[in-house]
N, C-alpha and C positions, 0 to 999 in steps of 0.2 A: 234521273228526274230533273226537269228544267225548273230553275227558280222562277217564282212569280213576283210580280209587282204587287205589293200588299199595302192597302190603305185602311186604316181603322179609325172611324170617327166617333168622337165623344161629345155630347152636348155640354153646355156651360154647367148644368147641374150634375151630369154624370161625372164630369172631370173635377167637380168641386172647386171650380176656378176661383182664385183669390186675386184681386186686382190691387196692386201696390203702387203708390205714387200718383194716383189720378188727380187728387185734389191739393197736392202740396207743391206742385210745380217741379218735383224731382223726376228722375227717370222713371218711366212707366213699365211695369212688369206684370205678366200673367203667370200664375203659378197653380199647378194642380196635377191630376193624373193625366198622363199622356198615353198610356196603354195599360190594359187590364190583363192580368195573368190568371190562368187556371179556370176560366169561365168561357162558355161558348158565347161569342158576340153576335151582333146583328148580321154579320157576314158568314155565320155558321163556321167560324174558325176558332180554335182554342190555342192560346199561346202558353206553353208550359212555363212556369215561373223560372226555371233554370235557363230557358231560352231568352227571356226578357233580362235576366241578370247579366248574361254574357253580352247582350246587345247594349245594354246601358253602360256596362264597364268599358266596352270598346269605344262608345261614343264619348265617354268622359276622358278616355285616353287621348282622343283627338283634341278635345277642348284644352286639356292640360298641356298638350304639346304645341299650343298656340294656334290651332286651326279654328277658323271662324265657322261654326255650324249655323248656317242661315236657313230661315224658313220663309214661306210665302203666304200670301193671302189666297186661299183656295188651293185645290190640288191641280198640278199640271197632268199631262197624260204619261209622263215618265218620271224617272228618278233625278233628272237634271235640274239644278238650281238656275232659275231665270232671274238675273239680277234686277230686271225692271219690275219684277213682282215681289221682291224681298220686302218684308215688313218687320222682321225681328231676327235676333240671334238667340241660340239656346246657351244660356249661362252655365247650366249644370243639369244633370239628371241623377236620380237616385232611386233606390228601392225603398218602399215602405209596405210591408207585408207582401202580397203577391203582385202589387202594381208598380209600374214604373212612373215616377213623378219627374216633372221638369219645371224649370224657371226660365221664362222667355222675356227678353228685353226688347220692348218696342223701339224701333229705330225712327229717326226723323226723315225717312224716305217718303215719297208720295203714298205708297201703300201703308206704311207705318203711320202716317198722318191720318189716313182714313180709318185705320183700326183705333187709333187713339180718340178720334172724334166720335166714332160709333160707340165706344165704351163710355165716353163722357156723356153721350146722349142716352145712355141706359140700354143699348143693344146688348144682348147677351150672346157672345160669340163662343164657339166651341173650339176644340183642338183635334187634330188628327195626325197620327203617326204615318210616316211614309217610309217604306223599306222594301226588303226583299227576303224571300225564304221559300222553302219547300212545303207544300201542303199535302198531307195524306188525305186523299179523296174519300177514304173509307170512314175516317173518324174526325176529319177537320183539324188534326193536330199539325202545328207548324214546327218545322225544324230548320236549322241553319239560318236563323232569323238575324237580320241586320238592319238597324235603324239608320236611315239616311238623314232624316230630319223630322221635325214636327211642325205642321202647318196651322194656321188660324183659319177656321171655316165657320160657315153659318150653321144654323140649326138644321138637322136632317129633314125637317118638313119642306125646306126649300134649299137644297144644297147649292151653295155658292151664290144665292140670290143677292145677298147684301153687297159683297164686294163687286160682283160683276155689274149689277145695276148702277151702283154708285160710280164706278170707274167709267163705264160707257156713257152714263148720263153727264158726268163731268166733262168728258171729251166732246160731247155734243152741245154743251153750253156755249154761249157766245164768247165768254171769257175763260172757257174751260182749260185750254192750253196754258193761259196766263196764270190760272190758279195753280196748276201742276208745276209750273216753273217756280212760282212763289214757294210751293211746298218744298222744292229741292233746296232753295236758298234760305228757308225760314230760320234754321239754326236756333239760336236762343233769342231772337228778336221777338219780344212779347207782342208788339204791335202787329207784326206780320202774322204771328200765330193766331192772335185773336180774330183778325180778319179772315184768315183761312178757315178757322173753326166755324165762324159765322156763315161763310159761304157754303161749306160742306153740309152743315146742319140744314140750311135752306134747301139745298139740293135733295137731302134725304126726305124732307117734308114734301117737296114737290113730286118726288117719285112715289110717295105713299108706300114706303117699304118698312 
C-alpha cells in the first residue's frame, strides 16, 4: 500500500486557537488543536489516537534533538518545506485527550509578518497538519501516520485566499518588493514594523478580503 500525502485542515474555532503575545510586543504564538483523533474528519479519514500519539512523539523527538520544524502559510503540493513560504516554527506538540495539540511561534519572515498583521487585524486563521500515511479505503482509517509539519491556513470557505491574495497583491503594488525587503530586515525596529503593519493592513483593505 503506497503512502499518501495527507492534509487535514481545522478552522480557528475547531482548533480552539489561542493567540499569545499579540498585544504586548513579545514573541507571537498560536496554540491549539493541530489534528483530531478518533473521529471522521471532513476528508472522510479517521486518525486512531495511537497513530497520533506516535506521530506527536516522533515530531517532539526531532524538536528535542535540535531540529527546527518549520511550517508555511498555506499548503504546498508536496511534503517539502519551502523556505520562502515559512511563517513559523513548531515549538512543541502534545496530546490532550484524543487530539494532538501544538504551539507555533510566528517568525519575523515576510510570511510571518503577514500572519502577524492579519491576526492583529482580527483575521481568524486556522491550522492544518501535513504528513503522510496509509489510508484504508474501506473505512478511512489511517495507519503509519507521520506528521511533517503544521501549516497556517485560511478558513475552509476560501482555502488559501488570505495569504495568496495578500502576497500576490503585495508583489503587484508599486512598492511591494520594497515592503517585502523591509519585512526581511524589520527585526526589532519598532518604526519599521509599524510602517510595515500599516502598509499591509492598507493592502488587505484594498483587496477587500
